N, C-alpha and C positions, 0 to 999 in steps of 0.2 A: 393510482398513486395516491395515498392521501396527501395533507399536508405535514403531517409527523415525518412521513417517510421525502418527500420532499426535503424538508431540515435536514435530515439526516446526511443524503446526499451532498446540500452544501455544507455541511460541516465535513464531511470527508474530505472532500474537492479542498478545504480552506484548508484543513488540518495536511495535506500532501502538500499543497502550496508552499506554508511554513516551513516543514522539514526539507522540502528541499533548498528554498531560499535559505534556510539557516546551517543547515550540515554542508552543502556542498555549492558554498558561493563561486567555485569555478563553472558550473553549469549555470547556462541560460536557462532561464526557467520559463516555459512557455506562458505567455499573456494573454492566453483565451480568458474569455468572461469566468466568472463564477458559476454563471448558468452552462456555459459548454462544460467545464470541470463535471459540476454536479450530473450533468446527463450521462457522462463516461463512468461515474459512480453508480450512476443509477443502470447501465447496459451491465456493466459487473455484476451487479447485485441479480440483474434479473437472468444471469448467465449461469451464477451460481447456485440461484432456484430464491425465492422468495419467503424465505423462512427466517425464523431468527437466527438458525447456525450460520445461514449466508453473510449475515451482518455482523453476528460474533466473528467469522475468520477475516472479515474488510477490516474491521477495526482492529483483532489481534496484529493483523498484519502492518496495518499501519504504525501501531505501538512499536512493533519488533522493528520496521524498518527506520523508526527514527532512533534507535538507540541501536542498528548495526550499520546503518547504510555507508559509514566511513569505511566499514571491515570487508565490504564485497568490492570488485572492480567492475563487476557486469551482473545485472544489465545495467546499461545509463538510461536512468527515467529523469526527465526534463517536463512530464506534463501527467493529464488524467488518463491520457489515452495509454500512453506508452505503462503505466501502470496496471493497468485494465489489461492491456496485450500480454504483460511478463508476467502478472500475477501467480499465475500456477508455477512456472519459473523459480520465483522470489518463495512461494511454498517451498520448491523442493529444494533450495538454499536453503532455508529455514530447519525444516528436518536434516540433511546434512550438517550443517552447523552443531545444531542440539545434539546428535546422533555422535558427532565428536568430541563433543565436550563431555558427554557421560562416558563416552570412552577414554579419555583422558581421567576423568577423575577415579574412573576403576583403578586405571596403572597405575597411579599414584597411589 
């Protein structure tokens, strides 16, 4: 991993922590170090593949999650490890919501 990747992982961890603290104040956000959160993001990226599409998927999910966090009840995410473990589930939820939105637009 180069320093650019490490900075990206730190950024994603910081971004997730900010989303959780600002959008879900009722959830106790994990207090792990920035390094621990970055390691979870690195693990997630490694699981998805080390190509640009994995970086895009993670960033797009963080952006989507920021906008939709209050619209979904489950999963409850309080730290980077939970985000990593729930990533595929979140992608499925996102697809379902986007599909429902498209169907509703057509119906109207």
